[in-house]
N, CA, C and O of each residue as an XYZ file, in Angstrom:
948
protein
N     223.165     81.537    212.031
C     223.782     80.217    212.826
C     224.979     80.087    212.504
O     225.278     80.683    211.469
N     225.923     79.432    213.089
C     226.605     79.982    212.386
C     228.150     78.257    213.580
O     228.429     77.847    214.706
N     228.504     78.053    212.090
C     228.908     76.721    211.970
C     230.703     76.773    211.605
O     231.536     77.388    210.938
N     230.524     75.444    212.754
C     232.043     74.735    211.976
C     232.234     73.962    211.677
O     231.245     73.249    211.850
N     233.570     73.051    210.898
C     233.120     71.926    209.970
C     234.281     71.650    209.917
O     235.050     72.125    209.081
N     234.855     70.158    211.545
C     236.539     69.911    210.719
C     236.097     68.748    210.595
O     235.023     68.213    210.867
N     237.511     68.247    209.937
C     237.864     67.382    209.605
C     239.246     67.136    209.051
O     240.087     68.016    208.865
N     239.403     65.757    208.790
C     240.955     65.481    207.673
C     241.395     66.384    206.936
O     240.662     67.372    206.987
N     242.020     66.472    206.455
C     242.329     67.096    204.415
C     242.234     65.522    204.213
O     242.739     64.494    204.667
N     241.097     66.010    203.071
C     240.445     65.910    202.080
C     239.495     64.596    202.642
O     239.450     63.395    202.374
N     238.931     65.303    203.360
C     237.388     64.505    203.965
C     236.342     65.208    203.405
O     235.202     65.246    203.868
N     236.629     65.622    202.667
C     235.031     66.628    201.910
C     234.788     67.701    202.656
O     233.975     68.354    202.001
N     234.957     68.110    203.378
C     234.485     69.591    204.360
C     233.968     70.862    203.286
O     232.975     71.567    203.466
N     235.240     70.970    201.752
C     235.165     72.381    201.359
C     233.921     72.078    200.746
O     232.964     72.844    200.637
N     234.044     70.336    200.162
C     232.150     70.059    199.237
C     231.302     70.449    200.428
O     231.004     71.631    200.259
N     230.730     69.959    201.653
C     230.161     69.599    202.433
C     229.482     71.314    202.877
O     228.355     71.808    202.869
N     230.871     71.811    203.237
C     230.626     73.451    203.332
C     229.505     74.677    202.593
O     228.737     75.584    202.913
N     230.144     73.833    201.190
C     229.639     74.656    200.784
C     228.005     73.899    200.386
O     227.132     74.767    200.369
N     227.658     72.973    200.184
C     226.351     73.394    200.019
C     225.036     73.247    201.342
O     223.840     73.531    201.272
N     225.874     72.674    202.532
C     225.281     73.750    203.784
C     225.174     75.120    203.920
O     224.194     75.545    204.532
N     226.077     75.990    203.421
C     225.724     77.065    203.320
C     225.308     77.607    202.084
O     225.305     78.838    202.073
N     224.882     76.936    200.823
C     223.763     77.265    199.975
C     222.257     77.050    200.928
O     221.396     77.889    201.190
N     222.337     75.595    201.307
C     221.856     75.052    201.910
C     220.895     76.848    203.352
O     219.805     77.341    203.060
N     221.336     77.102    204.037
C     221.356     77.917    204.986
C     220.943     79.296    204.378
O     220.354     80.240    204.905
N     221.171     79.218    203.779
C     222.127     80.804    203.284
C     223.200     82.005    203.728
O     223.593     83.133    203.432
N     223.367     80.924    204.645
C     224.284     81.753    204.971
C     226.181     81.378    205.265
O     226.764     80.383    205.695
N     226.636     82.678    204.799
C     228.832     82.442    203.757
C     230.077     81.470    204.020
O     230.803     81.674    204.993
N     230.191     80.948    203.585
C     231.018     79.933    203.576
C     232.836     79.874    203.073
O     233.525     79.409    202.165
N     233.000     80.704    204.380
C     234.770     80.761    204.849
C     235.096     79.445    205.538
O     234.673     78.494    206.196
N     236.082     80.001    204.974
C     237.871     78.308    204.164
C     238.607     79.357    204.108
O     238.460     80.341    203.383
N     240.041     78.978    205.493
C     241.355     79.237    206.070
C     241.557     79.436    205.233
O     241.498     80.564    204.743
N     241.851     78.542    204.745
C     242.428     77.763    203.479
C     242.541     77.732    202.070
O     243.409     77.462    201.240
N     240.907     78.245    202.097
C     241.234     78.913    200.558
C     241.412     80.416    200.778
O     241.497     81.044    199.723
N     241.490     81.157    201.920
C     241.931     82.635    201.897
C     243.452     82.541    201.877
O     243.855     83.212    200.927
N     244.315     82.056    202.450
C     245.419     81.991    202.761
C     246.043     81.595    201.279
O     247.147     81.937    200.854
N     244.812     80.591    200.441
C     246.125     80.340    199.023
C     245.760     81.332    198.156
O     246.381     81.548    197.115
N     244.744     81.988    198.526
C     245.050     82.565    197.357
C     245.605     84.273    198.376
O     246.115     85.296    197.919
N     245.476     84.159    198.856
C     247.032     85.112    199.031
C     248.524     84.787    198.769
O     249.554     85.438    198.598
N     248.093     83.213    198.827
C     250.031     82.424    197.565
C     249.809     83.144    196.517
O     250.407     84.127    196.080
N     248.921     82.590    196.153
C     248.313     82.947    194.142
C     248.571     85.058    194.354
O     249.520     85.564    193.753
N     248.110     85.505    194.777
C     247.859     86.942    194.724
C     249.884     87.474    195.432
O     250.158     88.645    195.168
N     250.781     86.851    196.028
C     251.563     87.004    196.036
C     251.758     88.757    196.858
O     252.229     89.829    196.478
N     251.072     88.236    198.192
C     250.754     89.222    199.234
C     251.908     88.564    200.396
O     252.683     87.615    200.519
N     251.327     90.035    201.283
C     252.735     90.134    202.365
C     252.668     88.763    203.429
O     253.680     88.275    203.930
N     251.579     88.364    203.612
C     250.753     87.606    203.985
C     251.440     86.339    204.199
O     252.024     85.621    205.011
N     250.781     86.569    202.257
C     251.520     84.634    201.506
C     252.294     84.735    201.033
O     252.466     83.979    200.077
N     253.344     85.764    201.368
C     254.722     84.949    200.687
C     254.843     84.836    202.691
O     255.495     83.821    202.937
N     254.446     85.507    203.939
C     254.828     84.306    205.234
C     254.063     83.166    205.501
O     253.653     82.667    206.549
N     253.939     82.795    204.038
C     252.926     81.680    204.833
C     253.380     80.772    204.286
O     253.426     79.777    205.009
N     253.727     80.643    203.377
C     254.213     79.804    201.663
C     254.802     78.724    202.558
O     254.527     77.641    202.042
N     255.642     78.522    203.918
C     257.121     77.604    203.963
C     256.426     76.570    204.667
O     256.747     75.387    204.776
N     255.025     77.418    205.320
C     254.061     76.516    206.496
C     253.106     75.357    204.962
O     253.312     74.148    204.854
N     252.387     75.960    204.250
C     251.883     75.385    203.116
C     252.597     74.078    203.273
O     252.154     72.990    203.642
N     254.469     74.626    202.709
C     254.350     73.289    201.465
C     254.149     72.586    202.626
O     253.216     71.794    202.762
N     255.177     72.889    203.690
C     255.061     71.328    204.906
C     254.439     71.215    205.515
O     254.673     71.090    206.717
N     253.145     71.199    204.906
C     251.653     70.948    205.925
C     251.303     71.283    207.443
O     250.464     70.961    208.284
N     252.583     72.233    207.303
C     252.185     72.826    209.327
C     251.723     73.574    209.168
O     251.802     74.306    208.182
N     250.767     73.718    210.493
C     250.055     74.585    210.324
C     250.409     76.132    210.887
O     251.191     76.407    211.798
N     249.480     77.205    209.954
C     249.607     78.558    209.755
C     249.602     79.716    211.466
O     248.539     79.825    212.078
N     250.340     80.131    211.764
C     250.658     80.855    213.084
C     248.979     81.262    213.612
O     248.300     81.630    212.653
N     248.447     81.257    214.555
C     247.385     81.827    215.218
C     247.335     82.968    214.422
O     246.367     82.988    213.662
N     248.063     83.894    214.369
C     247.500     85.275    213.941
C     247.878     86.126    213.036
O     247.848     87.276    212.598
N     248.398     84.620    212.910
C     247.989     85.495    211.469
C     246.974     84.301    210.597
O     247.260     83.945    209.454
N     246.286     84.002    211.029
C     244.473     83.656    210.337
C     243.798     83.980    211.428
O     242.581     83.816    211.341
N     244.197     84.373    212.393
C     243.454     84.921    213.456
C     242.826     86.566    212.246
O     241.738     87.049    211.932
N     244.193     86.846    211.973
C     244.064     87.636    210.981
C     243.145     87.987    209.740
O     242.245     88.696    209.290
N     243.944     87.075    209.548
C     242.214     86.924    208.014
C     240.734     86.589    207.974
O     240.070     86.618    206.938
N     240.349     86.328    208.949
C     239.343     85.792    209.046
C     238.312     86.970    210.336
O     237.280     86.810    210.988
N     239.261     88.045    210.180
C     238.754     88.676    211.340
C     237.192     89.511    210.692
O     236.150     89.634    211.335
N     237.371     89.860    209.667
C     236.657     90.785    209.031
C     235.782     89.732    208.164
O     234.641     90.159    207.991
N     235.957     88.801    207.730
C     234.795     88.218    206.778
C     233.862     87.470    208.543
O     232.671     87.623    208.814
N     234.691     86.876    209.226
C     232.984     86.011    210.302
C     232.405     87.194    210.099
O     231.529     87.183    209.234
N     232.635     88.287    210.665
C     232.142     89.496    211.364
C     231.384     90.529    210.609
O     230.859     91.608    210.882
N     231.525     89.809    209.590
C     230.380     90.440    207.790
C     230.235     89.765    207.882
O     231.145     89.673    208.706
N     229.646     88.295    207.844
C     229.204     87.107    207.492
C     228.060     86.841    208.867
O     226.872     86.663    208.597
N     228.254     86.838    209.468
C     227.510     86.955    211.668
C     226.485     87.493    210.790
O     225.611     86.781    210.296
N     226.661     89.725    210.436
C     225.986     90.075    210.318
C     224.760     89.636    209.619
O     223.577     89.488    209.925
N     225.629     89.457    208.364
C     223.645     88.742    207.493
C     223.773     86.936    207.518
O     223.971     86.226    206.532
N     223.612     86.523    208.814
C     222.601     86.307    209.193
C     223.391     84.567    209.766
O     222.596     83.796    210.303
N     224.685     84.149    209.632
C     225.420     83.279    210.618
C     227.112     82.708    209.328
O     227.363     83.599    208.517
N     227.881     81.673    209.235
C     228.469     81.509    208.805
C     229.205     80.172    208.763
O     229.085     79.662    209.877
N     230.143     79.137    207.692
C     229.687     78.793    207.982
C     231.514     78.284    208.630
O     232.168     79.236    208.203
N     232.057     77.785    209.023
C     233.661     77.940    208.976
C     234.820     76.009    208.625
O     234.783     74.812    208.906
N     235.723     77.129    207.791
C     236.435     75.703    207.678
C     237.295     74.959    207.630
O     237.107     74.238    206.650
N     238.134     74.710    208.117
C     239.731     75.245    208.137
C     240.762     75.465    209.592
O     241.897     75.203    209.990
N     239.338     76.215    210.094
C     239.968     77.417    211.174
C     238.714     76.756    212.700
O     237.819     76.049    212.235
N     238.650     76.895    213.918
C     240.484     76.411    215.253
C     240.183     74.953    214.686
O     239.124     74.349    214.514
N     241.076     74.727    214.535
C     242.651     72.835    214.706
C     242.791     72.628    215.775
O     242.908     71.554    216.365
N     242.792     73.628    216.123
C     243.678     72.792    217.789
C     243.115     73.877    218.605
O     242.684     74.998    218.335
N     243.289     73.014    219.980
C     242.372     73.676    221.308
C     242.613     74.911    221.583
O     241.772     75.689    222.034
N     244.215     75.286    221.240
C     244.213     76.645    222.078
C     244.265     77.990    221.418
O     244.587     79.117    221.794
N     243.518     77.085    219.483
C     243.346     78.235    218.802
C     241.600     78.393    219.245
O     240.910     79.368    219.542
N     241.265     76.673    219.094
C     239.152     77.529    219.539
C     239.941     78.381    220.447
O     240.026     79.548    220.064
N     240.650     78.045    221.757
C     240.271     79.663    222.937
C     240.260     80.478    222.930
O     239.689     81.323    223.619
N     241.528     80.536    221.351
C     242.404     82.276    221.301
C     240.698     82.788    220.477
O     240.418     83.979    220.610
N     240.133     82.299    220.044
C     238.485     82.478    218.881
C     236.926     83.066    219.660
O     236.107     83.966    219.474
N     237.297     81.186    221.232
C     236.022     82.337    221.603
C     236.604     82.943    222.379
O     235.963     82.727    223.408
N     237.829     83.919    222.765
C     237.939     84.624    223.884
C     237.486     85.824    222.968
O     236.716     86.650    223.459
N     237.947     85.985    221.565
C     237.961     87.414    220.753
C     236.553     87.580    220.241
O     235.828     88.573    220.180
N     236.276     85.636    219.698
C     234.446     85.813    219.100
C     233.129     86.292    220.673
O     232.217     87.118    220.711
N     233.419     85.748    221.259
C     232.117     85.831    222.849
C     232.068     86.998    222.948
O     230.979     87.406    222.544
N     232.805     87.885    223.340
C     232.547     89.519    223.595
C     231.348     90.412    221.846
O     230.870     91.546    221.845
N     231.245     89.383    220.706
C     231.756     90.338    219.784
C     230.173     89.156    218.772
O     229.747     89.093    217.619
N     229.846     88.456    220.128
C     228.484     87.296    219.218
C     228.728     86.552    218.172
O     227.963     86.319    217.236
N     230.330     85.993    218.412
C     230.291     86.041    216.267
C     230.883     84.628    216.916
O     231.790     84.554    216.087
N     231.085     83.476    217.720
C     231.118     82.860    218.325
C     230.752     81.827    217.368
O     230.220     82.245    216.339
N     231.024     79.760    217.546
C     231.001     79.057    216.547
C     229.723     78.287    217.624
O     230.033     77.801    218.712
N     228.225     78.289    217.071
C     227.323     77.492    217.864
C     227.404     75.897    217.755
O     227.257     75.225    218.776
N     227.574     75.461    216.860
C     227.028     73.948    216.127
C     228.850     74.156    215.828
O     229.368     75.244    215.577
N     229.858     72.373    215.971
C     230.378     71.503    214.835
C     229.842     70.690    214.962
O     229.131     70.086    215.764
N     230.609     70.653    213.180
C     230.321     69.041    212.788
C     231.087     68.633    212.174
O     231.563     68.946    211.083
N     231.363     67.419    213.285
C     232.619     66.195    212.557
C     232.607     65.388    211.372
O     231.971     64.340    211.264
N     233.251     65.851    210.577
C     233.800     65.189    208.795
C     234.739     64.099    208.979
O     235.885     64.367    209.339
N     234.305     62.635    208.726
C     235.356     61.412    209.156
C     235.532     60.558    208.277
O     234.584     59.897    207.853
N     237.045     60.367    207.731
C     236.965     59.536    206.380
C     238.150     58.868    206.888
O     238.850     59.117    207.869
N     238.256     57.434    205.479
C     240.158     56.810    206.566
C     240.950     56.558    205.674
O     240.942     56.251    204.482
N     241.652     56.747    206.488
C     243.110     57.483    205.945
C     243.592     56.833    204.500
O     244.503     57.326    203.835
N     242.782     55.551    204.077
C     243.864     55.384    202.692
C     243.210     56.282    202.435
O     243.794     57.351    202.614
N     240.988     56.455    201.641
C     240.675     57.251    201.627
C     241.030     58.484    201.199
O     241.173     59.024    200.103
N     241.183     58.934    202.838
C     241.971     60.205    202.450
C     243.652     60.648    201.461
O     243.900     61.612    200.737
N     244.196     59.892    201.721
C     245.810     59.311    200.941
C     244.851     59.577    199.212
O     245.021     60.570    198.505
N     244.510     59.161    199.093
C     244.306     58.058    197.638
C     243.438     59.635    197.102
O     243.495     60.129    195.976
N     242.738     60.121    198.197
C     241.779     61.719    197.335
C     243.118     62.455    196.952
O     243.757     62.941    196.019
N     243.108     62.206    198.307
C     244.000     64.001    198.095
C     245.249     64.238    197.329
O     245.695     65.337    196.999
N     246.192     62.063    196.880
C     246.324     62.466    195.240
C     246.285     62.214    194.276
O     247.303     61.850    193.688
N     245.094     62.293    193.674
C     244.623     62.586    192.647
C     244.417     64.218    193.052
O     244.430     65.036    192.133
N     244.252     64.612    194.259
C     243.445     66.065    193.813
C     244.588     67.377    193.118
O     244.534     68.502    192.621
N     245.906     65.970    193.621
C     246.990     67.480    193.351
C     247.488     66.895    191.739
O     248.294     67.639    191.180
N     247.154     65.885    191.119
C     247.567     65.290    190.014
C     246.493     66.113    189.476
O     247.017     66.999    188.802
N     245.022     66.234    189.471
C     245.096     67.000    188.680
C     244.893     69.005    189.084
O     244.726     69.962    188.328
N     245.019     68.902    190.649
C     245.648     71.031    190.379
C     246.181     71.696    190.280
O     246.107     72.883    189.960
N     247.823     70.118    190.918
C     248.951     70.198    191.392
C     249.012     71.340    192.694
O     249.798     72.159    192.215
N     248.793     71.652    193.498
C     249.007     71.501    194.481
C     250.197     71.051    195.279
O     250.858     70.124    195.746
N     250.063     72.015    195.158
C     252.382     71.757    196.177
C     251.868     70.753    197.484
O     252.745     69.994    197.896
N     250.756     70.692    198.057
C     250.484     70.282    199.520
C     249.975     69.191    199.047
O     249.225     68.716    199.900
N     250.035     68.080    197.408
C     248.641     67.619    197.960
C     250.331     66.371    197.058
O     250.030     65.577    196.167
N     251.441     66.461    197.406
C     252.225     65.159    197.726
C     252.293     64.077    198.890
O     252.161     64.473    200.048
N     252.486     62.785    198.637
C     252.272     61.438    199.215
C     253.313     62.471    200.935
O     252.739     62.898    201.937
N     254.029     62.507    200.799
C     255.149     63.482    202.100
C     254.322     64.960    202.796
O     254.501     65.621    203.818
N     253.906     64.992    202.295
C     252.937     66.766    203.369
C     251.453     65.830    203.378
O     250.682     65.937    204.332
N     251.171     64.968    202.285
C     249.826     64.164    203.105
C     250.124     63.888    203.813
O     249.991     64.717    204.713
N     250.910     62.363    204.306
C     251.016     62.008    205.568
C     251.273     62.662    206.599
O     250.529     62.269    207.498
N     252.101     63.648    207.016
C     252.489     65.088    207.840
C     251.241     65.381    207.799
O     250.575     64.578    208.453
N     250.424     66.486    207.129
C     249.008     66.147    207.151
C     248.092     65.710    207.896
O     247.135     66.178    208.514
N     248.517     64.817    207.741
C     247.179     63.925    208.251
C     247.298     63.638    210.441
O     246.511     63.620    211.387
N     249.089     63.445    210.162
C     249.744     63.262    211.415
C     249.363     64.703    212.626
O     249.454     64.742    213.853
N     249.002     65.565    211.799
C     248.882     66.413    212.186
C     247.339     67.002    212.833
O     247.151     67.443    213.967
N     246.523     66.878    211.928
C     244.949     66.636    212.369
C     245.478     65.689    213.036
O     246.369     66.053    213.804
N     245.154     64.192    213.002
C     245.471     63.171    214.609
C     245.947     63.421    216.115
O     245.801     62.898    217.220
N     246.666     64.626    215.478
C     247.320     64.955    216.949
C     246.717     65.764    217.556
O     246.943     65.925    218.755
N     245.836     66.454    216.925
C     245.617     67.552    217.339
C     243.523     67.391    217.558
O     242.889     68.059    218.375
N     242.768     66.138    216.386
C     242.133     66.382    216.566
C     241.093     65.938    217.765
O     239.952     66.398    217.755
N     241.503     65.065    218.759
C     240.821     64.804    220.037
C     240.780     65.652    220.619
O     239.663     66.167    220.653
N     241.546     66.138    221.182
C     241.125     67.312    221.798
C     240.744     68.182    221.859
O     240.773     68.863    222.884
N     240.082     68.617    220.480
C     239.244     69.791    220.099
C     238.051     69.084    220.136
O     237.009     69.418    220.700
N     238.302     67.992    219.436
C     236.725     67.245    219.904
C     236.073     67.388    221.088
O     234.957     67.796    221.409
N     237.491     66.748    221.952
C     236.311     66.914    223.646
C     235.893     68.393    224.197
O     235.000     68.578    225.024
N     236.890     69.672    223.449
C     236.956     70.855    223.691
C     235.015     71.612    222.951
O     234.219     72.274    223.619
N     234.822     71.114    221.293
C     233.725     71.791    221.265
C     232.112     70.620    221.960
O     230.953     71.033    221.987
N     232.558     69.221    222.417
C     231.435     68.321    223.281
C     231.143     68.836    223.740
O     229.954     69.155    223.764
N     232.218     69.391    224.591
C     231.765     70.188    226.555
C     231.177     71.277    226.263
O     229.967     71.350    226.476
N     231.795     72.255    225.774
C     230.692     73.696    225.537
C     229.812     74.250    224.179
O     229.126     75.265    224.056
N     230.127     73.134    223.194
C     228.925     73.436    222.274
C     228.360     72.785    221.823
O     228.104     72.089    222.805
N     227.729     72.219    220.844
C     227.079     71.261    219.676
C     227.800     70.289    219.818
O     228.804     70.606    220.457
N     227.782     69.255    219.536
C     229.267     68.277    218.198
C     228.227     67.700    217.361
O     227.570     67.001    218.132
N     227.586     67.598    215.866
C     227.370     66.442    215.561
C     229.051     65.351    214.885
O     230.238     65.636    215.043
N     228.519     64.318    214.268
C     229.775     63.527    214.193
C     229.398     62.650    212.700
O     228.355     61.997    212.714
N     229.946     62.645    211.877
C     229.380     62.528    210.360
C     230.304     61.261    210.198
O     231.478     61.586    210.022
N     230.053     59.733    210.214
C     231.224     58.997    209.673
C     230.201     57.884    209.080
O     229.063     57.596    209.450
N     231.362     57.123    207.561
C     230.284     56.171    207.098
C     231.144     56.784    205.303
O     232.039     57.471    204.811
N     230.221     56.047    205.066
C     230.134     55.756    202.737
C     229.385     56.311    202.184
O     229.858     56.226    201.051
N     228.344     56.965    202.071
C     226.952     57.323    200.855
C     227.881     58.207    200.068
O     229.027     58.643    200.171
N     227.013     58.262    199.355
C     227.142     59.371    197.618
C     227.114     60.973    198.734
O     226.591     60.695    199.813
N     227.581     62.554    198.645
C     227.706     63.266    198.418
C     226.036     63.687    199.264
O     225.704     63.756    200.448
N     225.430     63.861    198.187
C     224.286     64.326    198.446
C     222.942     63.834    199.993
O     222.284     64.644    200.645
N     222.946     62.078    200.166
C     223.171     61.727    201.441
C     223.579     62.284    202.651
O     223.016     62.055    203.722
N     224.513     62.984    202.510
C     225.732     62.911    203.608
C     225.192     64.530    204.287
O     225.202     64.859    205.473
N     224.736     65.364    203.075
C     224.635     67.034    203.247
C     223.146     66.432    203.461
O     222.433     67.266    204.020
N     222.527     65.309    203.195
C     220.862     65.833    203.701
C     220.305     65.213    205.086
O     219.260     65.294    205.730
N     221.951     64.336    205.247
C     221.924     63.985    206.624
C     221.865     64.851    207.476
O     220.906     65.203    208.163
N     223.383     65.384    207.433
C     223.734     66.760    208.151
C     223.078     68.068    207.861
O     223.636     68.945    208.521
N     222.338     68.425    207.302
C     220.502     68.973    207.673
C     219.671     68.950    208.666
O     219.177     69.804    209.402
N     219.579     67.395    208.517
C     218.563     67.104    209.541
C     219.208     66.856    210.937
O     218.639     67.381    211.894
N     220.199     66.203    211.141
C     220.973     66.550    212.383
C     221.326     68.340    213.057
O     221.541     68.636    214.232
N     221.272     69.509    211.552
C     222.082     70.447    212.164
C     220.232     70.940    212.544
O     220.243     71.676    213.532
N     218.707     70.699    211.989
C     217.506     71.498    211.441
C     217.214     71.085    213.300
O     216.498     71.834    213.965
N     217.937     69.704    213.999
C     218.168     68.636    215.374
C     218.071     70.495    216.342
O     217.296     71.268    216.905
N     219.726     70.267    215.863
C     220.241     71.141    216.637
C     219.737     72.613    216.992
O     219.507     73.084    218.106
N     219.650     73.102    215.958
C     219.521     74.088    215.475
C     217.957     74.333    216.789
O     217.687     75.116    217.700
N     217.360     73.230    216.184
C     215.416     74.441    217.003
C     215.809     73.803    218.905
O     215.331     74.314    219.917
N     216.818     72.561    218.859
C     216.950     72.299    220.885
C     217.561     74.271    221.347
O     217.012     74.887    222.260
N     218.483     74.769    220.666
C     219.261     76.195    221.352
C     218.388     77.030    220.898
O     218.060     77.959    221.636
N     217.757     76.904    219.494
C     216.900     77.860    219.481
C     216.894     79.097    218.557
O     216.111     80.045    218.617
N     217.716     78.949    217.859
C     218.537     79.042    216.727
C     217.425     79.339    215.354
O     216.542     78.531    215.065
N     217.660     80.673    214.573
C     216.594     81.242    213.609
C     216.540     80.318    212.348
O     217.467     79.548    212.094
N     215.144     80.444    211.372
C     214.726     79.841    210.182
C     215.724     80.217    209.416
O     215.687     81.436    209.245
N     217.184     79.361    208.523
C     218.000     80.178    207.714
C     218.093     79.628    206.297
O     219.042     79.833    205.541
N     216.707     78.707    205.936
C     217.036     78.194    204.943
C     217.365     78.346    203.858
O     218.525     77.935    203.827
N     217.214     78.532    203.333
C     216.730     79.066    201.922
C     217.036     78.531    200.196
O     217.438     79.179    199.229
N     216.693     77.250    200.320
C     217.346     75.450    199.005
C     216.843     74.534    199.559
O     216.973     74.407    200.776
N     216.264     73.815    198.947
C     215.883     72.283    199.536
C     217.100     71.347    199.851
O     217.843     71.596    198.901
N     217.596     70.630    200.449
C     218.533     69.669    200.183
C     218.994     68.904    198.591
O     217.827     69.080    198.239
N     219.180     68.710    198.233
C     220.337     68.015    197.423
C     219.061     67.065    197.337
O     218.221     66.875    198.218
N     219.139     66.353    195.686
C     218.512     64.865    195.325
C     219.638     64.452    195.945
O     220.636     65.171    195.997
N     219.574     63.026    196.574
C     220.457     60.773    196.484
C     220.389     61.376    194.765
O     219.575     62.092    194.182
N     221.495     60.783    194.387
C     222.632     60.317    193.286
C     222.779     61.255    192.260
O     222.915     60.843    191.108
N     222.771     62.935    192.599
C     223.098     63.685    191.697
C     224.734     64.328    191.779
O     225.197     65.264    191.127
N     225.567     63.273    193.061
C     226.972     63.598    193.517
C     227.442     62.622    192.817
O     226.811     61.849    192.096
N     229.210     62.675    193.153
C     230.293     61.644    193.302
C     229.699     61.002    195.218
O     228.683     61.210    195.882
N     230.800     60.311    195.430
C     230.306     59.475    197.254
C     231.743     60.536    197.840
O     232.620     61.156    197.240
N     231.465     60.368    199.050
C     231.802     60.625    200.063
C     232.205     59.815    200.865
O     231.199     59.162    201.143
N     233.421     59.239    201.692
C     233.616     58.500    203.129
C     232.589     59.166    204.165
O     233.179     59.482    205.198
N     231.638     59.377    204.177
C     230.873     59.872    205.447
C     229.627     59.745    205.301
O     229.022     59.314    204.319
N     229.098     60.241    206.595
C     227.559     59.542    206.679
C     227.511     60.464    208.328
O     228.437     60.925    208.995
N     226.416     60.461    208.503
C     225.903     60.689    209.921
C     225.476     60.933    211.159
O     224.500     61.644    211.399
N     226.110     60.416    211.945
C     225.914     59.782    213.279
C     225.972     60.638    214.641
O     226.969     61.347    214.781
N     224.960     60.639    215.701
C     225.071     61.329    216.789
C     224.278     60.547    217.388
O     223.698     59.547    216.964
N     224.264     61.102    218.542
C     224.316     60.895    220.125
C     222.529     61.879    220.775
O     222.804     63.070    220.920
N     221.635     61.711    220.979
C     220.742     62.599    221.340
C     220.611     62.843    222.913
O     219.883     63.728    223.362
N     221.717     61.603    224.078
C     221.421     62.596    225.007
C     221.403     63.404    225.579
O     222.504     63.947    225.487
N     220.650     64.026    226.336
C     220.779     65.410    226.597
C     222.291     65.818    227.411
O     223.180     65.083    227.843
N     222.180     66.967    227.409
C     224.098     67.478    228.258
C     223.579     67.416    229.763
O     222.701     67.554    230.614
N     224.641     67.148    229.435
C     224.935     66.029    231.429
C     225.222     67.636    232.491
O     225.681     68.763    232.302
N     224.819     67.104    233.257
C     225.177     68.620    234.097
C     226.952     69.431    234.561
O     227.878     68.620    234.528
N     227.165     70.264    234.780
C     228.648     70.549    235.262
C     229.605     69.432    234.724
O     229.237     68.352    234.261
N     230.518     69.742    234.822
C     231.298     69.182    234.904
C     231.698     67.436    234.876
O     232.559     66.745    235.420
N     230.659     67.206    234.007
C     229.618     66.317    233.295
C     230.688     66.276    231.785
O     231.255     67.317    231.452
N     230.901     64.800    230.840
C     231.499     65.307    229.559
C     230.099     65.153    229.015
O     229.236     64.423    229.504
N     229.944     66.069    227.742
C     228.777     66.315    227.241
C     228.812     64.594    226.062
O     229.624     63.705    225.807
N     227.326     64.973    225.663
C     227.929     63.616    224.662
C     227.719     63.971    223.295
O     227.484     65.160    223.083
N     227.773     62.801    221.839
C     228.275     64.091    220.620
C     226.854     64.362    220.201
O     226.345     64.112    219.108
N     226.268     64.954    221.326
C     225.152     65.986    220.084
C     224.426     66.074    220.958
O     223.755     65.090    221.270
N     224.295     67.422    221.734
C     223.650     68.041    222.997
C     223.370     69.473    222.693
O     223.375     69.957    221.561
N     223.044     70.321    224.179
C     222.706     71.167    223.977
C     223.939     71.949    224.402
O     224.391     71.771    225.533
N     224.669     73.047    223.319
C     225.728     73.625    223.365
C     224.950     75.144    224.319
O     223.789     75.392    224.644
N     226.199     75.855    224.501
C     226.282     76.976    225.078
C     224.615     77.620    223.951
O     223.960     77.061    223.072
N     224.504     79.217    224.712
C     223.331     79.221    223.971
C     223.462     81.163    223.546
O     222.596     81.704    222.858
């Protein structure tokens, strides 16, 4: 199973990606974590992307593609992945698909995780205070959210029309969000004829802190060519 997790900074993508990866026995690949590792290790890539990250701008596509290519191919061979943080624009999604489809490594299902802007800012400021991340200042956070908002609508339309898109929205405990996401992912996986990958049971409600997201999907059938696909439906096999 090959998943993409979409959401604004602070929406809980990393937390949910870890839970879903553990549940399905697939690999969590975070473009942000990989880039920050290059920054910490002061590699050539890290030095080349430092200014983009500190400003809250998107790192050039070619660099992100280079650091993701090997992990994505390796994870696909092991049974699948959940990709967190890339692609973030339609141009990036098209570039990824052109490279991935011939190799059979393209995304099959996209999960969109939403949260209120005020809550996102609160979380990111708290994270910055705890971790010292230089990109978690109020000015940079606002810019990062603006960048995401500008790209989000066309990106979601892209995956709604070409893949299966599940939208997660609300304010439930983390475990409840994960359990609901798993239920809808299992349904989508069954509709697409994807193999089983479950390795662990869903988390028990009440064991984790809260996340402003719940799952809300539409199960209308996929439209004929030329029509818009609904929130959750049959994507490309």
